[in-house]
N, C-alpha and C positions, 0 to 999 in steps of 0.2 A: 379114598378117605378124604374126610372134610378138613379144610385147612384150619389150622389152629389160631384162635384168637390171640391177641397180645397178652390178655390176661392168663391164657393158659400157657404161653411160652414163658411168661414172668414166673409162674408158679413152679416151672420145671428147672429154674436156675438153681445151681448148687449154692450151698452156704458161702463157699469160698468165692464163687462168681459174684454173689451179692455183696460180700465184703469188699471184694475188688471194686465194684461199681461205686459204692459209697465212699471209699477211701480215696479213690483217683478221680472220680467224676467221669470216668471213661466208660461209656456204656458198652456192655458185651453184645456183640451182634451175633444173632442166631444164624445157623448155616445158611438159610435161604436168603436172609438179608445180606450176609457176607458175600454170596455169590453175585447177587444183584449190584451191591456197590462195587465190587471188583470189575464186573462187566462194564458198568457205567463209566467208571474213572479209568479203566483200562490200567489198572495197577496190578501187578502180579505180586500177590501177597506171599510171604514166606510160610511154609508149612508151620502150623501152630505147634505141633508136638515137638518138632525139632527146634523151633524157637524157644519154647519153655524150658527144654532140657539145657540148652546152651545159656540161656539167661541165668538159670540157677547156678551153673557152673561159674559163670562170670561173677555173679554176685558173692559167691564164696570167695572168689579171688579178690573181690573189693574188701571183704571183712579182712582178709590177709594183709592187703595194702594198708587198710586203716590201722591195724595192730602195728605195722612198721612205721607209719606217721606217728602214731601215739607214743611208741617207745623211743623212737630216735629223736623226737622234737622237730620233724620236718614241718613245714608249712606249705599247704597246697590250695591254690585257687584255680577253680575251673569256671570259665565264663561260657554261658550258653546264650548265643545270639541267633537271630533268623527272623523270617517273616511270622506274622500272626498265624496260629494254627500249624506251625511247622513241626511240631512235636517235642519242643524243647522241654515242657513241663512233665510230660510222660516219661521221658528219658531221665530226667533228674529224680522223679519219684522211684523209678526202677534202681537207680544208683543208691539213693539213701534209704531203701526199703529195709535193709537188714544192718545198717550202720548205727552206731552209737550216736544219738542226737547230741550228746555232749562232745563229740568229736567232730562229726560232720554236720555243718549247719547250712540250711538253705537260705539265701539272701534274696528276697524279692521285695525291694523298696517301692513305697508308694510314690505318687508324685510328690516333688519337692515342696516343702514349706515355703513361706515367704521369707523366713530367716535364711533357709538353706539356699534360696535363690540368690541371696546377697553374698554367699560365701564363694571361696575358690571352687570351681566346679567339682574337682575330685574330692573335696573335703568330706562330703556326706558319704563317701564310700569307704574311707580310711578306717573308720571305727569298726567296720565289718570285716577287715582283713583278718587272716587267722593269726593267732599266737602259736607258740611251739606246741606241736602235737595236734593241730587242728586242721580241718578241711573246710573251705568255704565254697558252696556251690551257688554261683550267681546266676539266677534266672532274670536274665537281662542285667545290664551293668552300666558303666559309664558310657557305653557305646550308644546310649539312648540319644545322645547329642548328634551323633553321626547319621542316625536313623530317623526316628519319629520327630525329634526336635528340628532337625533339618528340613525334612519333608513338609511337616505342618506349620512351619514358621514359628516354632516356639523358642527359637534363639536367633540372634542377629547373625549377620554374615561375619562380623569381627569375632563374635563367640565361637562360631563354627570354625573359622580358620584358626583361631587359638587353640581349639581342642585337637585339631589334626596336627598341629605343631607340638602340643605337649603330650598327647597320649603316648607316643613311643618313648618319650623321656620318663614319663611316669612309670610306664611298664618296665623300662630298663632299670629304674631305681628298685622296683620290686624284685626283679630277678638278681640284681647284684647283691641284694640284701639277703639272699638265699631263698626267696620264694619261688616254689615251683608254679609257674603260670601256664595254664593251658586254655586256649580259646577255640571254641567250636561254633561254626555257623551252620544252621540247619536250613538246607535248601529245599523248597517245596514248589512244585509247579503251580501255575494259575489255576488249572483244572481242579487239582486236588485241594488247593486251599479253599476254593469256592464250595466244593462238595463238603468239605469239613465245616465250613461255616453253616451250610444249609442243614446239616445234621444237628448242629448245636441249637439252631433255631427251633427245631422240632422236639428237643429233648429237654424236658424240665430240669433234669439232673445236671446238665451242662450248659443250660441257658446263661448262667452267670458268667461263662467265659467270654461272652460276646459283649462288646460295647460299640457305641457309635464309632470310635476310633478304629476298632478292628474293621468294620465294614467300610470305612474310609479308604482302607488299604486297597480295596478291590479297584476303586476308580483311580487310585494313584500308583498302580502296579509299576509302571515304567519309572515314575519318580523314585520309588524305593530301590529299583534296580540300579538306577544311576547313582544313588546315595551309597548304596553298598559297594559299588564298583569303586567309587571314590575313596571310601573308607578303607578298602583293601589296599589301594595304591599307597596310602599313607602309614597304614598301621600293621600290614603283613610284613613284619620285619623278621630278620634271622633270629633275633633275641626272643620275640614273642610272635611266632608265626599263627596264622590262621589255619584251621583245619576244617574243611567243608564236609558235611554230611549229607548226603542225599536222602531226602526223608519222605518221599511219596508213599513208601511203605514203612510204617512206623516200626514194625518189628525188625526188619533189617536195619533201620536207623539206629535203634537202641543197641542192638548187638554190636554194630559197626563202631558206634561211638565209645561204648564201655570197653570193648576190645582194644581200641586204639589208646584210650586213656591209660589202661593197665600197661600197655606196652611202652608208654613213654615215662613211666615212674620206675626208678631203680629200687623197688622194694624187694625184700627178701623174707623168708619165712622167720616168724618170731615164735620162739618155744614159750608156750604158756605154762605157768606154774600149775602143778597138780593140785586138784581140788577134790575133797572128799566130804561128804555130809557127816557132821558130828552125830553122835547118838543123842537122842532126845532124852533129857535129864528126867528123872522120876518126878512125879507130882509133888508140889508142896502144899496141897490142899486148896488150891484156886478153885473158885466156884464162879461160873459165868453168871452175870446178872440175868434176870428173867428177860425173855424176849419182849415181853409187854412194855418194858422200860425204854425200849429203843424204837426208832421209826425206820422201818424197812420199805424199800421201794416195792410197789405192787409187783406181783409175779405175772407179768405180761406173758412171758414165754409159756407158762402153764396154761393161761387163757387160750392162747393160740393152739396148744395141743388138744385142748378139749373141743375147740371150734373145728380143728381138722378132723378130730374122731367122729364129730357129728356130721361131717361132710361139707363144711362151709369152705369156701375158696379164700386164698389170701386176699387181703384188701389190695384194691387197685392203686397203683401209683398214679399221682396227679399227672394228668396229660396223656395217660394211656386209655384208649378206647377201642 
């Protein structure tokens, strides 16, 4: 049997898989590619079916937890830190996938402005803390100062020392005020990180995830290791401990992180009010305006169906040959 081209493999993707790729930027590997990647990286990947079943169960529990947060007025902050390409973003997306965006918000701040650089360091993060009944998922956080800023020289030695002194105090204040604070560090091996970088270089759908700063982390691997160790010494406290998630296998990492998070929140089931659809009232004589008076988007889907019926293949994604 002739080996399938990338165009043919792409055509066989299900709608759900395509939607997953477009929403998450994570390219779904075909069976052959998955086996090759696993052998090259020496990573034992969790069974996909087992992973998907358990992920959906945990996501249902996250919805239960969200309802408890909303109805009780609890405030939850979850910090996701770790090396570049460690799998933080994918885990956050799986957590938020079925949650109400008005309740659970993802906080991913850009580089600080000139004005923010003149503020108290923690000040730019305070407006993003949750109010009653809200969840804030921090895709990186104030710990930038202990990691990339420290390693790349974006802060002074005095600013760094001040952060290590103030961070435990700041977090104690949050916890004492009633905020539920959880901190996760995603740990990835150097081999797996480099493999993920290489896969992003070759994938136009995920190329945006790479920056010169990310690639710099390869040559500064040990510097980041020392920075992480120092950060843990000062900020792994009994009030706000760090939880390490081994993430060479993204599937295991996601399940482990979500399962642990749920286990640390004292949520209970919240009975939902009974809802029933009302009967549609009889017409009062409304007449819809003619279609010609409105501008509709072209029926691209119908054109695709016609092309497929004529034997045309799907358009090739840029970068696939």
